[in-house]
C-alpha positions in Angstrom: -0.1 0.2 0.4 0.9 3.5 0.0 1.6 5.4 2.8 3.6 8.7 4.3 6.5 8.0 6.0 8.9 10.2 8.5 12.7 9.3 8.5 14.4 12.0 10.1 12.6 14.9 12.2 12.8 17.9 10.6 10.7 20.3 8.1 7.6 19.2 6.3 9.4 18.1 3.5 10.7 15.2 5.1 7.2 13.4 4.7 7.6 10.9 2.2 5.1 9.1 0.1 6.4 5.3 -0.6 5.2 2.1 -0.4 4.9 -0.1 2.5 3.5 -2.9 3.8 0.2 -3.9 4.3 -0.8 -4.2 8.1 -2.4 -6.5 9.3 -5.1 -6.8 12.1 -3.9 -8.6 15.4 -5.7 -9.8 18.1 -9.2 -6.9 19.0 -8.2 -5.1 15.9 -9.6 -4.1 12.9 -8.0 -3.2 9.3 -9.7 -0.1 7.7 -9.3 0.6 4.5 -8.8 4.8 4.5 -11.2 7.0 2.7 -9.7 10.1 4.7 -7.0 11.0 7.4 -7.3 13.9 9.8 -4.0 16.3 10.2 -3.6 17.8 13.3 -1.0 20.8 14.7 0.7 18.0 16.5 1.4 16.0 13.7 3.6 19.0 12.6 5.2 19.5 16.1 6.2 15.8 16.1 7.0 15.8 13.0 9.8 18.6 13.9 10.9 16.7 16.6 9.0 17.3 19.7 5.5 16.9 21.1 5.2 20.6 21.7 3.6 19.3 25.4 1.0 17.2 24.4 1.1 13.7 26.1 1.8 12.3 22.8 5.3 10.4 22.8 8.0 11.5 20.4 7.7 8.1 18.3 10.5 5.7 17.0 11.5 6.4 13.5 10.4 5.8 10.8 6.7 6.5 11.7 3.8 6.7 9.5 1.4 9.8 11.5 -1.7 10.3 11.7 -4.4 9.4 14.4 -7.9 10.0 13.0 -9.2 7.8 9.9 -12.3 7.5 8.5 -13.1 4.3 5.7 -14.5 0.6 5.6 -13.9 -2.7 7.7 -11.7 -4.9 5.7 -10.7 -7.3 7.8 -11.2 -8.1 11.2 -8.5 -9.8 14.2 -8.6 -13.7 15.1 -11.3 -12.8 18.1 -13.3 -9.7 16.3 -17.2 -10.1 15.6 -16.8 -10.3 11.8 -20.0 -8.6 11.3 -17.8 -5.6 11.4 -16.4 -6.2 7.6 -17.9 -4.3 5.2 -18.9 -1.1 7.8 -18.2 2.4 7.0 -16.3 3.5 10.6 -14.2 6.2 12.0 -11.8 6.2 14.5 -9.2 7.9 16.5 -6.2 5.8 16.9 -5.2 6.9 20.1 -1.4 7.1 20.9 -0.6 5.0 18.0 -0.1 6.7 14.7 -0.3 5.0 11.7 -3.4 7.3 9.8 -1.6 8.7 6.7 -1.8 5.6 4.4 -4.5 3.7 2.1 -4.9 1.2 5.4 -4.4 1.0 9.2 -5.3 -0.6 12.3 -7.5 0.6 14.8 -9.0 -0.8 18.0 -12.3 -2.5 17.5 -13.6 -1.0 20.9 -12.5 2.7 19.6 -14.7 2.3 16.7 -18.1 4.0 15.4 -19.8 3.0 12.9 -20.4 5.9 10.4 -24.0 6.6 8.9 -23.8 6.5 4.8 -24.5 10.0 4.7 -21.9 11.1 6.8 -19.1 12.5 4.6 -15.5 10.8 5.8 -13.9 14.1 5.6 -17.0 15.5 8.3 -16.3 12.5 9.8 -12.8 12.8 10.5 -13.2 16.4 11.6 -15.6 15.0 14.4 -13.6 12.2 15.9 -10.9 14.9 16.8 -10.9 18.7 16.4 -15.3 17.7 17.3 -14.8 15.8 20.4 -12.4 18.5 21.5 -14.5 21.3 20.9 -17.6 19.2 22.7 -15.4 19.3 25.6 -14.8 22.9 25.5 -18.5 24.0 24.9 -19.1 21.5 28.5 -17.3 23.9 30.5 -19.1 26.9 28.9 -22.3 26.5 29.8 -23.6 28.6 26.7 -27.3 30.0 27.1 -29.6 32.2 24.4 -28.5 35.2 26.8 -24.5 34.9 25.8 -22.9 37.2 23.1 -20.2 34.9 22.5 -16.7 35.6 20.6 -14.7 33.1 18.5 -11.0 33.5 17.8 -9.5 32.0 14.5 -13.5 31.2 13.8 -12.1 29.9 10.7 -10.5 26.8 12.1 -11.5 24.0 13.0 -12.8 24.5 16.5 -13.9 27.9 15.4 -16.2 26.9 13.0 -18.0 24.1 15.5 -17.8 27.0 18.5 -19.5 29.5 15.7 -22.2 27.0 14.8 -22.9 25.9 18.8 -23.6 29.4 19.9 -25.7 29.7 16.9 -27.5 26.7 16.7 -29.1 27.5 21.0 -29.5 31.2 19.9 -26.7 32.7 21.2 -25.6 36.4 19.2 -22.0 34.5 17.9 -19.0 36.9 16.9 -16.5 35.5 14.6 -12.6 36.6 13.8 -11.2 36.0 11.0 -8.3 37.2 8.5 -9.0 38.0 5.4 -12.3 38.9 3.3 -12.3 34.8 2.4 -12.4 33.5 6.0 -14.4 36.0 7.3 -17.6 35.7 4.1 -17.1 31.4 5.6 -17.6 32.5 9.3 -20.7 34.7 8.0 -21.9 31.1 6.4 -21.4 29.8 9.4 -24.5 31.8 10.9 -22.3 34.4 12.9 -24.2 37.3 13.3 -20.9 39.4 13.0 -17.8 38.0 11.2 -15.0 40.4 11.9 -11.3 41.2 10.2 -8.7 41.0 12.8 -6.2 42.2 10.1 -8.2 45.6 10.6 -6.4 47.4 13.3 -9.5 49.1 14.5 -11.4 45.8 14.6 -12.2 46.3 18.1 -13.6 49.4 18.1 -15.8 48.5 14.8 -16.9 45.4 16.8 -17.7 47.9 19.9 -20.0 50.3 17.5 -21.8 47.3 15.7 -23.2 45.4 19.5 -24.2 48.8 20.5 -25.1 48.3 24.6 -24.7 44.7 24.2 -21.8 43.1 26.2 -19.7 39.8 25.4 -19.9 37.3 27.8 -18.1 34.5 26.8 -14.5 34.6 24.3 -12.9 31.3 23.4 -9.6 32.0 21.9 -7.5 29.4 20.4 -5.1 31.9 18.9 -3.7 34.2 21.7 -1.5 36.9 20.8 -2.2 40.2 20.0 -5.6 39.4 19.0 -6.2 37.1 21.9 -5.1 39.7 24.3 -7.6 42.5 22.7 -11.0 40.1 22.6 -10.0 39.3 26.0 -10.1 43.2 27.2 -13.4 43.0 24.9 -15.2 40.9 27.7 -18.0 42.5 29.9 -17.9 42.8 33.7 -18.6 38.8 34.9 -17.6 37.4 31.4 -15.8 33.9 30.8 -13.1 32.8 29.1 -11.8 29.7 27.9 -8.5 29.0 26.2 -7.7 26.5 24.2 -4.3 27.3 22.2 -1.9 30.5 21.2 -1.8 30.0 17.6 -0.7 33.9 17.4 2.4 34.1 19.5 1.7 33.3 23.2 -1.2 32.8 25.8 -3.3 35.8 27.1 -1.9 37.1 29.9 -3.8 38.5 32.8 -3.7 38.8 36.4 -5.7 37.8 39.6 -6.2 41.6 40.1 -7.8 41.3 36.5 -10.2 38.7 37.2 -11.0 40.0 40.4 -12.0 43.8 39.4 -13.8 42.4 36.3 -15.6 39.4 37.9 -14.0 37.4 35.4 -13.5 34.0 35.2 -11.0 32.1 32.8 -9.5 28.8 32.1 -7.1 26.3 30.2 -9.9 24.3 28.8 -8.3 21.4 26.9 -6.0 18.9 28.1 -6.1 16.4 31.0 -9.5 17.2 32.2 -10.5 15.9 29.0 -8.5 12.9 28.7 -11.3 11.1 30.8 -14.2 11.7 29.3 -12.8 11.2 25.1 -15.5 8.3 24.6 -18.5 10.7 25.5 -16.9 13.3 24.3 -16.4 11.8 20.4 -19.7 10.7 20.6 -21.3 14.1 21.3 -19.7 15.1 18.6 -20.3 12.5 16.0 -24.2 12.9 16.9 -23.7 16.7 16.1 -22.3 15.8 13.1 -24.4 13.2 12.1 -27.7 15.4 12.7 -26.3 17.9 10.8 -26.4 20.6 13.6 -22.4 21.1 12.9 -20.6 21.0 9.4 -16.9 21.3 9.4 -14.7 23.5 7.2 -12.6 21.4 5.5 -8.9 22.1 3.5 -8.2 18.8 1.8 -4.9 17.4 -0.1 -4.2 14.1 -1.9 -2.7 11.8 0.5 0.5 12.0 -1.3 1.0 15.8 -1.0 1.1 15.6 2.8 4.0 17.6 3.1 1.5 20.6 1.9 -0.6 20.0 3.9 1.4 20.4 6.9 3.1 23.4 5.3 -0.2 25.5 5.0 -1.5 24.3 8.3 2.1 25.9 9.8 1.6 28.8 7.9 -2.4 29.2 9.1 -3.1 29.1 5.0 -6.0 26.5 5.4 -9.6 27.1 7.0 -11.3 24.5 9.2 -9.8 20.6 9.6 -6.6 19.6 7.0 -7.6 16.2 6.0 -6.2 13.6 3.3 -7.8 11.7 0.8 -5.8 8.8 -0.2 
């Protein structure tokens, strides 16, 4: 079969498309004919030789990266129910990589049967990015009275958050970089879609909101834009942070929290690890029902290096997916 292998840590160009032996399912596992494989920002860090603070270990080389796949089961291990054969499934492979390939081995206990109407790329987005989003939302306790500001709203998590806020009747505000991404955010249902490249975006947003206050901030950007967004939070607001792709985390003090009555917290990591199965189920339900529609940027499996480069330079929208 064809797969992407990494023989030496380093730049995206080190990802090699080559022939490798077909994997064989063993005890408790199945073989999946991959229709779509997810690309995660952590994949780019591991490719460079670091875990980036993730619990995922740096692998021994050579390795086939990737941990999120959707496809059809073609074979099962000796102790696995053979009725799995032929079923469409989606699965997070966990700590063991192998997703950037035409075929991948997965634990049977981690499988989810996939409805025929659900696109494989949508399923891959849900099993990884969607489960993280579900975990963040579980801590936010959104209501229809909230005014929600989402940074990087054209990203994988951000696009889901906009839809979730809109679905419950909250006011959804999305930040994105450039006219095309702003229009995508608006198409997701955001009442306000703002280009953060405009140096006066905060002034413009305040004017458009009038006397309405921003009550919730979802921030995966940090840096200057994340800080400006944090400063817009009204008294009693709550901030949930899950990244700092813009250069560094939001900075605040205990005095900031106390004087403004804010609550702020890191929304991902170990606190979600005990509930991954429930979060995956919740995200897949949202996608299967049509309440969530992932933005995706797809690349051929053979062009995984370009996918990594685009993700690292923020030239993608939504979830990055490889198609064998």
